LODO-781256 format. One record per residue: residue in one letter; z, y, x of N, C-alpha, C, O in turn. Coordinates in steps of 0.05 Angstrom, whole numbers, padded with zeros to 5 digits, always signed. Example, Ala and Ser with C-alpha at 12.3 -4.5 7.8 and 13.67 -1.06 7.14 Angstrom:
BEGIN
A+00156-00114+00264+00156-00090+00246+00156-00066+00264+00169-00066+00285
S+00142-00045+00257+00143-00021+00273+00157+00001+00258+00161+00023+00268
***
This chain:
BEGIN
M+00000-00024+00016+00000+00000+00000+00000+00025+00017+00011+00025+00039
E-00013+00046+00007-00015+00070+00023+00011+00085+00023+00026+00085+00004
R+00017+00097+00046+00040+00115+00048+00034+00141+00035+00012+00151+00035
L+00055+00154+00025+00052+00180+00013+00058+00201+00034+00072+00196+00054
A+00048+00225+00030+00053+00247+00049+00082+00257+00043+00090+00260+00020
H+00096+00263+00065+00124+00274+00063+00125+00300+00078+00119+00301+00102
L+00131+00322+00065+00128+00348+00077+00153+00365+00079+00155+00381+00097
A+00173+00362+00061+00195+00381+00060+00220+00368+00049+00220+00345+00042
L+00241+00384+00048+00266+00374+00037+00266+00373+00007+00253+00389-00007
L+00281+00354-00004+00285+00352-00033+00302+00376-00043+00297+00386-00065
T+00321+00385-00026+00338+00407-00033+00324+00433-00028+00300+00434-00021
A+00338+00455-00033+00326+00482-00031+00320+00491-00003+00304+00509+00001
V+00333+00478+00017+00329+00487+00044+00306+00471+00056+00300+00449+00048
A+00293+00483+00076+00273+00469+00091+00286+00455+00114+00307+00462+00123
V+00272+00434+00124+00284+00418+00146+00266+00419+00170+00242+00417+00168
T+00278+00422+00194+00263+00419+00219+00274+00395+00234+00296+00387+00230
L+00257+00384+00251+00266+00362+00267+00288+00371+00286+00286+00393+00298
G+00308+00355+00289+00330+00361+00308+00325+00348+00335+00344+00343+00349
G+00300+00342+00341+00294+00325+00364+00279+00338+00387+00287+00359+00397
C+00256+00325+00394+00243+00332+00419+00234+00361+00420+00226+00373+00400
S+00236+00373+00443+00225+00399+00449+00203+00396+00470+00207+00381+00489
A+00180+00408+00466+00157+00404+00483+00161+00414+00511+00147+00405+00530
D+00181+00432+00516+00183+00443+00542+00211+00445+00553+00217+00461+00570
I+00229+00428+00542+00256+00428+00551+00261+00402+00567+00262+00381+00555
G+00264+00405+00593+00271+00381+00609+00250+00360+00609+00257+00337+00614
A+00225+00366+00603+00205+00346+00602+00198+00335+00629+00197+00349+00649
R+00194+00308+00630+00186+00294+00655+00164+00275+00648+00164+00264+00626
P+00145+00270+00668+00126+00249+00662+00141+00222+00657+00161+00212+00665
A+00129+00218+00646+00142+00194+00641+00134+00169+00659+00145+00147+00655
G+00228-00186+00435+00256-00184+00441+00272-00207+00433+00269-00229+00422
S+00294-00192+00444+00314-00213+00438+00332-00205+00415+00333-00181+00409
P+00346-00224+00402+00364-00217+00380+00385-00197+00388+00394-00196+00412
A+00395-00181+00369+00415-00161+00375+00441-00175+00383+00447-00197+00373
S+00456-00162+00400+00481-00173+00409+00502-00168+00387+00498-00151+00370
P+00525-00183+00388+00547-00178+00369+00556-00149+00369+00566-00139+00349
A+00552-00135+00391+00561-00107+00393+00545-00089+00374+00554-00067+00367
A+00521-00098+00366+00504-00082+00349+00507-00089+00319+00492-00079+00303
T+00525-00107+00312+00529-00114+00284+00548-00095+00271+00565-00083+00284
A+00546-00093+00244+00563-00075+00229+00592-00084+00230+00598-00108+00228
S+00610-00066+00234+00639-00072+00235+00652-00065+00209+00644-00045+00197
P+00670-00081+00199+00683-00075+00173+00706-00055+00175+00718-00048+00155
V+00711-00046+00200+00733-00027+00203+00728-00001+00189+00707+00011+00193
S+00748+00009+00174+00746+00035+00162+00768+00052+00175+00791+00048+00169
P+00760+00071+00193+00780+00085+00209+00798+00103+00192+00789+00116+00173
A+00823+00104+00199+00842+00122+00187+00846+00146+00205+00841+00145+00229
A+00854+00168+00193+00858+00193+00208+00882+00188+00227+00902+00176+00219
P+00880+00198+00252+00902+00194+00271+00927+00208+00262+00926+00230+00250
E+00950+00196+00268+00976+00209+00261+00987+00222+00286+00981+00215+00308
G+01005+00242+00282+01019+00254+00304+01011+00282+00310+01020+00293+00330
G+00994+00295+00293+00988+00323+00297+00965+00328+00316+00951+00309+00323
P+00962+00353+00324+00938+00361+00341+00936+00346+00367+00913+00339+00375
A+00958+00340+00380+00956+00326+00405+00945+00298+00402+00929+00289+00418
A+00953+00285+00380+00943+00258+00375+00913+00259+00368+00897+00241+00376
L+00905+00279+00353+00877+00282+00345+00860+00287+00370+00838+00276+00374
E+00870+00304+00388+00856+00310+00413+00854+00285+00429+00833+00280+00441
A+00874+00269+00430+00873+00244+00445+00853+00225+00433+00839+00210+00448
A+00851+00225+00407+00832+00207+00393+00804+00216+00400+00787+00199+00405
Y+00799+00242+00400+00772+00252+00408+00765+00243+00437+00744+00232+00441
E+00784+00246+00455+00779+00239+00483+00773+00209+00486+00755+00202+00501
K+00788+00193+00471+00783+00164+00473+00756+00156+00462+00741+00141+00474
V+00748+00168+00439+00722+00162+00427+00700+00170+00446+00681+00155+00450
I+00702+00194+00457+00681+00204+00475+00679+00186+00499+00657+00179+00508
G+00702+00179+00511+00702+00161+00534+00690+00134+00528+00677+00122+00546
D+00695+00124+00504+00685+00097+00497+00656+00097+00490+00641+00078+00497
V+00646+00118+00477+00619+00117+00465+00598+00131+00483+00575+00122+00484
L+00606+00152+00497+00586+00167+00513+00570+00150+00532+00546+00155+00537
P+00582+00129+00545+00566+00112+00563+00543+00098+00548+00524+00088+00562
S+00543+00097+00522+00522+00083+00507+00500+00102+00498+00480+00093+00487
I+00502+00128+00505+00482+00148+00497+00464+00154+00521+00474+00160+00543
V+00438+00152+00516+00419+00157+00538+00401+00180+00531+00399+00188+00508
Q+00388+00191+00552+00368+00211+00549+00340+00198+00552+00336+00183+00571
I+00322+00204+00533+00296+00192+00534+00276+00215+00540+00275+00235+00525
N+00261+00212+00561+00241+00231+00568+00213+00220+00565+00207+00197+00573
T+00195+00236+00552+00167+00230+00551+00152+00252+00567+00165+00269+00579
R+00126+00251+00567+00111+00271+00581+00112+00298+00567+00105+00319+00578
T+00120+00298+00542+00120+00323+00526+00148+00333+00518+00150+00355+00507
G+00169+00318+00523+00195+00328+00514+00217+00307+00519+00213+00288+00533
L+00239+00312+00506+00262+00294+00509+00277+00291+00483+00274+00307+00465
G+00293+00270+00482+00310+00265+00460+00332+00246+00469+00336+00242+00493
S+00346+00234+00450+00369+00217+00456+00364+00189+00445+00346+00185+00429
G+00380+00170+00454+00378+00143+00445+00406+00130+00447+00423+00140+00461
V+00409+00107+00433+00434+00093+00433+00428+00064+00443+00411+00051+00432
V+00443+00055+00463+00440+00028+00473+00449+00009+00451+00471+00010+00440
Y+00431-00010+00445+00435-00028+00422+00446-00055+00431+00463-00067+00417
D+00437-00065+00454+00446-00091+00463+00444-00093+00493+00434-00075+00507
T+00454-00115+00504+00454-00119+00533+00427-00127+00544+00423-00127+00568
A+00408-00133+00526+00381-00140+00535+00364-00115+00542+00342-00118+00553
G+00375-00091+00536+00361-00067+00544+00348-00053+00521+00333-00033+00525
H+00352-00062+00496+00341-00048+00473+00356-00022+00467+00381-00022+00468
I+00341-00002+00460+00353+00025+00454+00340+00034+00428+00316+00033+00425
V+00357+00043+00409+00347+00054+00384+00346+00084+00385+00364+00097+00396
T+00325+00095+00373+00322+00124+00372+00306+00132+00348+00300+00115+00331
N+00298+00157+00346+00280+00166+00324+00251+00162+00332+00244+00165+00356
A+00234+00156+00313+00206+00154+00318+00194+00181+00327+00176+00182+00343
H+00205+00203+00317+00194+00229+00325+00202+00236+00354+00190+00254+00366
V+00223+00223+00364+00230+00228+00392+00209+00217+00411+00201+00230+00431
I+00198+00193+00405+00179+00181+00422+00150+00191+00417+00133+00190+00434
G+00146+00202+00393+00119+00212+00386+00098+00191+00390+00100+00169+00379
Q+00077+00198+00405+00055+00180+00410+00058+00165+00436+00040+00149+00444
A+00080+00169+00450+00084+00157+00476+00089+00127+00473+00099+00117+00453
R+00083+00112+00494+00088+00083+00495+00105+00076+00519+00115+00054+00521
E+00107+00094+00538+00124+00090+00562+00142+00114+00565+00135+00137+00558
F+00166+00109+00576+00187+00129+00577+00203+00127+00602+00201+00107+00617
E+00219+00147+00607+00240+00146+00627+00267+00150+00614+00270+00169+00599
V+00285+00133+00619+00312+00133+00606+00333+00139+00628+00334+00125+00648
T+00350+00159+00622+00371+00166+00640+00398+00160+00627+00403+00168+00604
L+00415+00145+00640+00441+00137+00629+00460+00161+00631+00457+00179+00648
A+00480+00161+00614+00501+00182+00614+00516+00182+00640+00526+00203+00649
S+00517+00159+00654+00531+00157+00679+00514+00168+00702+00524+00169+00725
G+00489+00176+00697+00472+00186+00717+00455+00165+00731+00450+00143+00720
G+00446+00171+00755+00429+00152+00769+00400+00158+00764+00393+00175+00748
A+00383+00143+00777+00354+00147+00775+00344+00139+00747+00355+00120+00736
P+00324+00154+00736+00313+00146+00710+00302+00118+00711+00291+00109+00731
R+00304+00104+00689+00294+00076+00687+00269+00075+00670+00269+00087+00648
P+00249+00061+00678+00225+00058+00662+00232+00043+00636+00248+00024+00636
A+00219+00050+00614+00222+00036+00589+00196+00036+00574+00178+00052+00580
R+00193+00018+00555+00169+00016+00539+00176+00014+00510+00198+00007+00502
L+00156+00020+00493+00160+00018+00464+00159-00011+00455+00142-00026+00463
V+00179-00018+00438+00178-00044+00425+00163-00041+00398+00143-00054+00393
E+00173-00022+00382+00159-00016+00356+00171+00009+00344+00195+00014+00347
A+00155+00024+00331+00164+00048+00316+00161+00042+00286+00141+00031+00277
F+00181+00050+00271+00181+00048+00241+00179+00076+00231+00200+00089+00225
E+00155+00086+00228+00151+00115+00221+00160+00121+00193+00168+00144+00187
L+00159+00102+00174+00168+00107+00147+00197+00117+00146+00204+00133+00129
G+00214+00106+00164+00242+00114+00165+00250+00129+00189+00274+00133+00194
D+00230+00138+00206+00236+00153+00230+00255+00139+00249+00274+00151+00259
L+00250+00113+00254+00265+00098+00273+00246+00084+00293+00223+00079+00287
A+00256+00079+00317+00241+00065+00337+00260+00050+00355+00283+00057+00359
V+00249+00028+00367+00264+00013+00387+00248+00013+00413+00224+00006+00412
I+00260+00021+00435+00247+00018+00461+00264-00001+00478+00287-00008+00471
K+00253-00009+00501+00268-00028+00518+00264-00020+00547+00242-00016+00557
V+00287-00018+00561+00286-00011+00590+00279-00036+00606+00287-00058+00598
D+00265-00032+00628+00258-00055+00644+00282-00067+00658+00283-00091+00661
D+00301-00050+00665+00325-00060+00679+00350-00053+00662+00359-00030+00662
P+00361-00073+00648+00384-00068+00631+00411-00069+00646+00432-00068+00633
T+00411-00072+00672+00436-00074+00687+00454-00050+00682+00446-00027+00684
G+00479-00056+00675+00499-00036+00671+00498-00021+00644+00514-00003+00639
L+00480-00029+00626+00479-00016+00600+00504-00024+00583+00513-00047+00584
T+00514-00005+00568+00537-00009+00551+00529-00007+00522+00525+00016+00513
P+00527-00029+00507+00519-00027+00479+00540-00013+00463+00564-00016+00467
A+00530+00003+00443+00548+00016+00425+00558-00003+00403+00545-00024+00399
K+00580+00004+00391+00590-00011+00368+00581+00003+00343+00588+00026+00339
F+00566-00010+00325+00556+00002+00301+00575-00005+00278+00582-00028+00274
G+00583+00016+00263+00601+00012+00240+00586+00009+00214+00561+00009+00214
D+00601+00006+00193+00590+00002+00166+00588+00029+00152+00609+00039+00143
S+00564+00040+00151+00561+00066+00138+00566+00066+00108+00571+00086+00096
G+00566+00042+00096+00572+00039+00068+00601+00045+00061+00608+00049+00038
R+00618+00047+00082+00647+00052+00077+00654+00081+00084+00678+00088+00084
L+00634+00097+00090+00640+00125+00096+00651+00140+00072+00645+00133+00049
R+00667+00160+00078+00678+00178+00057+00673+00207+00065+00676+00214+00088
V+00667+00223+00045+00664+00252+00050+00691+00263+00061+00712+00257+00049
G+00689+00278+00082+00713+00289+00095+00721+00275+00120+00738+00286+00135
Q+00710+00252+00126+00717+00238+00151+00707+00254+00175+00686+00266+00174
I+00723+00254+00196+00715+00268+00220+00694+00252+00235+00697+00228+00238
V+00674+00266+00245+00653+00252+00260+00645+00269+00284+00649+00294+00285
L+00635+00256+00305+00625+00270+00329+00596+00263+00333+00587+00240+00329
A+00580+00283+00340+00551+00279+00346+00548+00280+00376+00556+00299+00389
M+00536+00259+00387+00533+00256+00416+00503+00254+00422+00488+00239+00410
G+00495+00269+00443+00467+00268+00451+00461+00287+00473+00478+00293+00489
N+00436+00296+00474+00427+00314+00496+00414+00339+00485+00390+00344+00491
P+00429+00355+00469+00417+00379+00457+00407+00399+00479+00422+00405+00498
L+00383+00408+00475+00371+00428+00493+00371+00418+00522+00371+00434+00541
G+00371+00392+00526+00371+00380+00553+00398+00379+00566+00400+00372+00590
L+00419+00386+00552+00446+00386+00563+00457+00358+00559+00469+00352+00538
S+00455+00341+00579+00461+00313+00577+00491+00309+00570+00508+00323+00579
G+00495+00289+00553+00522+00280+00546+00539+00301+00531+00563+00303+00535
S+00525+00317+00514+00540+00337+00498+00552+00325+00473+00541+00306+00462
V+00574+00336+00464+00588+00326+00440+00595+00350+00422+00605+00370+00432
T+00590+00347+00396+00599+00367+00377+00614+00352+00355+00611+00328+00351
N+00632+00367+00341+00648+00354+00320+00643+00366+00293+00634+00389+00291
G+00650+00351+00273+00648+00361+00245+00659+00340+00226+00675+00323+00234
I+00650+00341+00202+00658+00321+00182+00634+00310+00168+00612+00320+00170
V+00638+00288+00153+00618+00279+00134+00618+00298+00110+00638+00299+00096
S+00597+00313+00107+00596+00333+00086+00587+00322+00059+00596+00332+00038
A+00569+00303+00059+00559+00290+00035+00546+00264+00042+00539+00260+00065
L+00543+00247+00022+00530+00221+00026+00507+00217+00007+00506+00230-00014
G+00489+00199+00013+00468+00192-00006+00446+00213-00009+00433+00213-00030
R+00442+00230+00010+00421+00250+00009+00394+00236+00012+00391+00217+00027
T+00373+00248-00001+00346+00240+00005+00332+00265+00016+00329+00285+00002
V+00323+00263+00041+00311+00286+00055+00284+00277+00067+00281+00254+00075
S+00266+00296+00069+00240+00291+00081+00235+00310+00104+00241+00333+00102
E+00224+00299+00125+00217+00315+00149+00190+00329+00145+00173+00319+00130
P+00186+00352+00157+00159+00364+00158+00141+00346+00176+00150+00337+00197
Q+00117+00342+00167+00098+00326+00183+00085+00344+00203+00071+00363+00196
T+00088+00338+00229+00076+00353+00251+00064+00334+00271+00067+00310+00268
Q+00050+00345+00291+00039+00328+00311+00061+00313+00326+00080+00325+00337
G+00059+00287+00326+00079+00270+00339+00103+00264+00321+00120+00249+00330
S+00103+00275+00297+00125+00270+00279+00115+00257+00253+00095+00267+00242
P+00126+00234+00245+00115+00219+00222+00119+00233+00195+00105+00225+00176
G+00137+00252+00193+00141+00264+00166+00154+00245+00147+00146+00243+00124
A+00174+00229+00156+00186+00208+00141+00205+00219+00119+00215+00241+00121
T+00209+00203+00099+00230+00208+00079+00253+00190+00085+00250+00165+00087
I+00277+00202+00088+00301+00187+00096+00318+00184+00071+00325+00203+00058
T+00325+00159+00065+00342+00153+00042+00371+00149+00050+00376+00141+00072
N+00389+00156+00032+00418+00152+00036+00427+00167+00062+00445+00157+00075
A+00415+00189+00068+00422+00204+00092+00451+00214+00091+00461+00221+00069
I+00463+00215+00114+00490+00227+00117+00487+00256+00123+00474+00263+00143
Q+00499+00273+00107+00500+00302+00114+00525+00307+00129+00547+00299+00122
T+00523+00322+00151+00546+00328+00168+00546+00357+00177+00526+00370+00179
S+00570+00367+00182+00573+00394+00193+00573+00394+00223+00572+00416+00235
A+00572+00371+00236+00570+00370+00265+00543+00382+00274+00523+00375+00262
A+00543+00399+00293+00519+00413+00301+00498+00393+00312+00504+00376+00329
I+00473+00396+00302+00451+00380+00311+00429+00399+00320+00419+00415+00305
N+00423+00398+00346+00403+00415+00358+00380+00399+00370+00383+00375+00373
P+00358+00413+00377+00336+00398+00389+00345+00383+00414+00358+00394+00432
G+00339+00357+00415+00348+00340+00436+00370+00321+00427+00374+00300+00439
N+00384+00328+00405+00404+00310+00393+00392+00287+00379+00404+00265+00377
S+00367+00290+00369+00355+00269+00353+00355+00242+00368+00349+00241+00392
G+00362+00221+00353+00363+00194+00365+00389+00187+00378+00393+00165+00387
G+00408+00207+00379+00434+00202+00390+00453+00188+00370+00443+00173+00353
A+00478+00194+00372+00498+00179+00355+00516+00198+00339+00525+00218+00350
L+00520+00191+00314+00541+00203+00298+00563+00182+00297+00558+00160+00287
V+00587+00190+00306+00608+00170+00312+00633+00177+00296+00640+00201+00294
N+00647+00157+00286+00673+00161+00273+00696+00159+00293+00691+00153+00317
L+00720+00163+00285+00743+00163+00303+00752+00135+00311+00770+00132+00327
A+00738+00115+00300+00743+00088+00310+00724+00081+00332+00724+00058+00342
G+00707+00100+00341+00688+00095+00362+00663+00080+00353+00650+00068+00370
E+00658+00080+00327+00635+00066+00316+00612+00086+00311+00617+00108+00301
V+00588+00078+00317+00564+00093+00310+00559+00088+00280+00554+00066+00272
I+00560+00110+00264+00556+00107+00236+00531+00121+00226+00524+00122+00203
G+00516+00133+00246+00491+00145+00239+00475+00154+00263+00487+00156+00285
I+00450+00159+00260+00432+00170+00281+00424+00198+00273+00408+00201+00254
P+00434+00219+00286+00427+00247+00279+00396+00250+00281+00384+00242+00301
T+00385+00262+00260+00356+00263+00258+00345+00290+00251+00324+00299+00262
L+00358+00304+00232+00347+00329+00222+00368+00351+00222+00392+00346+00220
A+00359+00376+00226+00376+00399+00222+00362+00417+00202+00337+00420+00202
A+00377+00429+00184+00366+00446+00163+00360+00474+00173+00374+00484+00191
T+00340+00487+00162+00334+00515+00167+00334+00530+00140+00330+00518+00119
N+00339+00555+00142+00340+00572+00118+00315+00590+00116+00312+00608+00132
P+00298+00585+00097+00273+00601+00095+00279+00630+00091+00262+00647+00099
E+00301+00638+00079+00308+00666+00074+00315+00680+00100+00315+00705+00101
L+00321+00664+00121+00327+00676+00148+00303+00672+00167+00307+00672+00191
G+00279+00670+00155+00256+00666+00171+00254+00640+00185+00242+00637+00207
G+00266+00620+00173+00265+00593+00185+00287+00589+00206+00287+00568+00220
G+00306+00607+00208+00328+00604+00226+00347+00581+00218+00346+00572+00195
A+00363+00572+00236+00381+00550+00231+00401+00556+00208+00411+00578+00207
A+00405+00536+00192+00426+00538+00171+00451+00524+00183+00452+00499+00183
P+00470+00539+00193+00492+00526+00208+00508+00506+00191+00512+00510+00168
G+00515+00484+00205+00532+00464+00192+00518+00446+00172+00532+00433+00156
I+00491+00445+00173+00477+00426+00155+00458+00409+00172+00436+00418+00179
G+00466+00385+00177+00450+00366+00191+00450+00340+00177+00467+00335+00159
F+00431+00323+00184+00428+00297+00170+00424+00275+00190+00412+00278+00211
A+00436+00251+00183+00434+00228+00201+00426+00204+00185+00433+00201+00161
I+00410+00186+00197+00403+00161+00185+00428+00142+00186+00439+00139+00207
P+00436+00130+00163+00460+00114+00163+00457+00089+00181+00436+00078+00183
S+00480+00081+00192+00479+00059+00211+00470+00033+00199+00458+00016+00212
N+00476+00028+00173+00467+00003+00160+00437+00002+00159+00426-00020+00162
T+00424+00024+00156+00394+00025+00157+00385+00020+00185+00366+00005+00190
V+00398+00032+00205+00391+00030+00233+00392+00000+00242+00373-00010+00254
T+00414-00013+00236+00418-00041+00245+00399-00059+00231+00389-00079+00242
D+00393-00054+00205+00373-00070+00190+00346-00068+00203+00333-00088+00209
I+00336-00043+00207+00309-00039+00218+00307-00048+00247+00289-00062+00255
A+00327-00040+00263+00326-00049+00292+00328-00079+00294+00314-00090+00311
G+00344-00092+00278+00346-00121+00279+00320-00134+00273+00313-00154+00286
Q+00305-00124+00253+00279-00135+00246+00259-00132+00269+00244-00150+00276
I+00259-00108+00281+00241-00103+00303+00247-00120+00327+00228-00132+00339
I+00272-00123+00335+00279-00139+00358+00274-00168+00353+00266-00182+00372
K+00278-00177+00329+00274-00206+00323+00245-00213+00322+00236-00234+00333
G+00228-00197+00309+00201-00204+00304+00180-00185+00314+00156-00190+00310
G+00188-00163+00326+00169-00144+00336+00158-00124+00316+00142-00107+00323
K+00167-00126+00291+00158-00108+00271+00177-00109+00247+00195-00126+00246
V+00174-00090+00229+00190-00089+00205+00176-00104+00183+00154-00097+00175
V+00188-00126+00173+00175-00142+00153+00185-00136+00125+00173-00143+00105
N+00208-00122+00123+00219-00114+00097+00228-00085+00098+00249-00079+00109
T+00212-00067+00088+00219-00038+00089+00241-00031+00070+00254-00011+00073
R+00245-00047+00049+00264-00042+00027+00257-00015+00013+00275-00003+00001
R+00232-00007+00014+00223+00017+00001+00205+00010-00023+00189-00008-00021
A+00208+00024-00045+00192+00019-00069+00165+00033-00067+00163+00054-00055
A+00145+00021-00080+00118+00032-00080+00105+00028-00107+00109+00007-00120
L+00089+00047-00115+00074+00044-00140+00049+00028-00136+00039+00014-00154
G+00038+00028-00112+00012+00015-00107-00011+00033-00112-00031+00025-00124
V-00009+00058-00103-00031+00077-00107-00034+00094-00081-00016+00097-00066
S-00058+00105-00078-00064+00125-00058-00067+00151-00073-00082+00153-00092
V-00053+00172-00064-00052+00196-00080-00055+00222-00064-00054+00221-00039
Q-00059+00244-00078-00059+00270-00066-00050+00290-00087-00053+00286-00111
T-00038+00312-00077-00028+00333-00095-00051+00347-00109-00072+00353-00097
V-00048+00351-00135-00068+00365-00151-00059+00394-00156-00037+00399-00164
V-00077+00413-00150-00071+00441-00153-00084+00452-00179-00107+00447-00184
G-00068+00466-00195-00078+00477-00220-00093+00503-00216-00097+00513-00194
G-00101+00515-00239-00117+00539-00239-00104+00563-00226-00117+00581-00216
Q-00077+00564-00227-00062+00587-00215-00054+00581-00186-00040+00597-00174
G-00064+00559-00175-00058+00553-00147-00033+00538-00142-00027+00531-00119
G-00019+00531-00163+00006+00516-00160+00001+00486-00164-00018+00478-00177
A+00018+00470-00152+00016+00441-00155+00024+00432-00183+00044+00442-00194
V+00008+00415-00195+00013+00407-00223+00018+00377-00226+00025+00368-00247
G+00014+00362-00205+00018+00333-00207+00006+00319-00183-00004+00331-00164
V+00007+00292-00184-00003+00276-00162-00027+00260-00172-00024+00242-00189
G-00050+00266-00161-00074+00252-00169-00077+00225-00157-00073+00222-00133
V-00085+00205-00173-00089+00178-00163-00118+00176-00153-00137+00178-00168
M-00120+00170-00127-00146+00168-00114-00155+00138-00114-00179+00133-00117
R-00136+00121-00109-00143+00092-00108-00119+00076-00117-00096+00084-00114
V-00124+00053-00130-00103+00035-00140-00105+00009-00125-00126-00003-00123
T-00082+00000-00115-00081-00025-00100-00086-00049-00118-00072-00051-00139
E-00105-00066-00111-00111-00089-00128-00086-00107-00130-00075-00115-00110
G-00079-00114-00154-00056-00131-00159-00029-00118-00158-00009-00131-00162
G-00029-00092-00152-00003-00077-00149+00008-00070-00177-00004-00074-00197
G+00032-00058-00176+00046-00051-00200+00031-00031-00217+00030-00033-00241
A+00019-00011-00204+00004+00010-00218-00020-00002-00233-00025+00004-00256
E-00035-00020-00220-00058-00032-00233-00050-00049-00257-00062-00047-00278
R-00028-00064-00254-00019-00081-00276-00009-00064-00299-00011-00073-00322
A+00000-00040-00294+00009-00022-00315-00013-00006-00328-00009+00009-00347
G-00037-00008-00317-00060+00006-00328-00066+00033-00317-00082+00048-00328
I-00053+00040-00294-00059+00066-00281-00086+00063-00267-00092+00043-00254
E-00103+00084-00269-00130+00083-00258-00135+00108-00241-00122+00129-00244
P-00155+00106-00223-00163+00130-00208-00172+00152-00227-00186+00147-00246
G-00163+00176-00220-00168+00199-00238-00144+00207-00255-00143+00230-00264
D-00125+00188-00259-00100+00195-00272-00084+00213-00254-00086+00213-00230
V-00067+00230-00267-00049+00247-00252-00020+00239-00259-00013+00240-00283
I-00005+00232-00239+00024+00225-00244+00040+00251-00245+00040+00267-00226
V+00053+00256-00268+00068+00281-00272+00098+00276-00272+00113+00296-00270
S+00107+00251-00275+00136+00246-00275+00142+00217-00269+00125+00199-00274
V+00166+00211-00259+00176+00184-00256+00204+00184-00266+00221+00198-00256
N+00209+00167-00286+00236+00165-00299+00247+00192-00307+00270+00198-00305
G+00228+00209-00318+00236+00235-00328+00238+00257-00308+00242+00280-00315
T+00235+00250-00282+00235+00271-00261+00207+00280-00255+00190+00263-00249
E+00202+00306-00256+00175+00316-00252+00166+00310-00223+00183+00312-00204
T+00141+00305-00219+00130+00299-00193+00105+00317-00188+00082+00307-00190
P+00109+00342-00183+00086+00360-00180+00071+00356-00153+00048+00364-00151
T+00084+00344-00134+00071+00340-00107+00076+00311-00098+00092+00297-00108
T+00060+00304-00077+00064+00277-00065+00092+00275-00053+00104+00254-00053
Q+00102+00297-00042+00130+00297-00032+00150+00291-00053+00168+00274-00049
A+00147+00304-00076+00166+00299-00098+00164+00270-00108+00185+00258-00113
L+00140+00260-00110+00137+00232-00118+00150+00213-00098+00164+00194-00105
S+00145+00218-00072+00157+00202-00051+00187+00202-00053+00200+00181-00049
E+00199+00225-00058+00228+00227-00058+00240+00213-00082+00262+00202-00081
V+00226+00213-00105+00236+00198-00128+00235+00168-00123+00254+00154-00128
L+00212+00159-00112+00209+00131-00106+00230+00121-00085+00238+00098-00085
A+00238+00140-00067+00257+00132-00046+00284+00125-00058+00300+00112-00045
T+00290+00134-00082+00315+00128-00095+00314+00101-00111+00335+00092-00121
L+00291+00088-00111+00287+00064-00126+00283+00040-00107+00279+00044-00083
K+00283+00016-00118+00280-00008-00101+00256-00025-00111+00249-00023-00134
P+00245-00040-00092+00224-00059-00101+00234-00077-00123+00256-00087-00121
G+00218-00081-00144+00226-00097-00166+00237-00080-00189+00238-00090-00212
D+00245-00055-00184+00254-00038-00206+00230-00031-00225+00207-00031-00216
E+00237-00026-00250+00217-00016-00268+00219+00015-00270+00241+00025-00273
A+00197+00028-00269+00196+00058-00270+00178+00067-00293+00157+00056-00297
K+00188+00087-00307+00172+00099-00329+00155+00122-00316+00166+00142-00307
V+00129+00118-00316+00111+00137-00302+00096+00153-00323+00080+00142-00339
G+00100+00179-00323+00085+00197-00341+00058+00205-00329+00057+00212-00305
L+00037+00203-00345+00010+00208-00335-00003+00230-00351+00003+00235-00374
L-00022+00243-00338-00041+00261-00351-00068+00250-00345-00077+00249-00322
R-00083+00241-00367-00108+00228-00363-00131+00248-00365-00128+00270-00377
P-00155+00241-00355-00178+00259-00356-00185+00268-00385-00196+00289-00389
D-00179+00251-00405-00185+00258-00432-00163+00275-00445-00166+00282-00469
G-00143+00283-00430-00122+00301-00440-00098+00286-00451-00078+00299-00458
S-00099+00260-00454-00076+00245-00464-00054+00244-00444-00059+00246-00420
T-00030+00239-00453-00006+00239-00436+00011+00215-00441+00034+00217-00450
P+00001+00191-00434+00017+00167-00439+00039+00164-00418+00038+00176-00396
T+00059+00147-00424+00079+00139-00405+00077+00108-00403+00078+00094-00423
V+00074+00099-00378+00071+00070-00374+00095+00060-00357+00107+00075-00342
T+00101+00034-00360+00122+00022-00344+00110+00006-00321+00094-00011-00325
V+00119+00013-00297+00109+00001-00272+00131-00015-00259+00153-00004-00254
T+00126-00040-00253+00144-00055-00236+00137-00050-00207+00115-00056-00198
L+00156-00038-00193+00150-00028-00167+00148-00050-00146+00162-00070-00147
G+00129-00047-00128+00126-00065-00106+00140-00055-00081+00157-00036-00083
E+00134-00066-00058+00147-00057-00033+00127-00041-00017+00104-00049-00013
L+00137-00018-00007+00121-00001+00010+00118-00014+00037+00137-00022+00050
S+00093-00015+00047+00088-00027+00073+00083-00005+00093+00079+00018+00086
E+00083-00013+00119+00078+00007+00140+00048+00013+00143+00041+00033+00154
D+00031-00004+00132+00002-00001+00135-00009+00021+00117-00033+00026+00118
***
């Protein structure tokens, strides 16, 4: 099934990538996951004993996790990554690696950069796995269960913002279950991220692909996006960043390491190829169906090329982005009520059993 275009945030703010910068610190450039990369059932409690105890907890978490954070350099920029296992696999954002297939990885402990290569990128979810040639001395991170996160929990963002290796910022989990879309740019897939973690921890260019960590020293997300405020000319909206939840990361990374690709995206699809339809006043009015996948849910429901999708389950879909974001909240096998505008002017609603969105 065809992928839909993803261009902007579902919310009122616009989103910029929190990752690679083309001119900051730029340098030329499996096996199953280890137990260290499996989800942990631990749900951390706030430290007791006042400010001194909290400070000590910060120091311990940073000391434990920072050795697992690496800097990834391509010929055009840099970003961050998290050591996934002792075999040398590192998870990062797809937009960090861009079109590159070979990289240089620098450990938080320093030393000469290590050559690495791409295993596979999952552009639909902005994730990728790379593998260093020499895994000696790598320290895998411990991934926690993002399904047990609570709003208000303290988190730390670790990475290489602006090329400043091994930087740490702090904040809280501000919200859960966000659906956000990246702007599509050269080298950036423009993915829609489901169940994103919103955090107040600062996320700057170079942080992408790093770690969002709880006070138990568990990676519970991969920082990916920072929000901008259009009313400020696209300037940063302080305290609004987004991370891919760790349960998604371990699922996708595990599939890639095991089989070299993602075989189950867990994303819903209508089974259509579409484009935004612009009305007489220049505004978007719906999503035009260009092609219908043979045997897919849309075809079985009677959707045809030339139809315009105007809503899904009562939510208006004026653009391909809006349609993508609605579908991102659903699962393969769900039934969706799809509102149509047909060439003859009729406006039927049909029920579509959703299929699975593929990478192709």
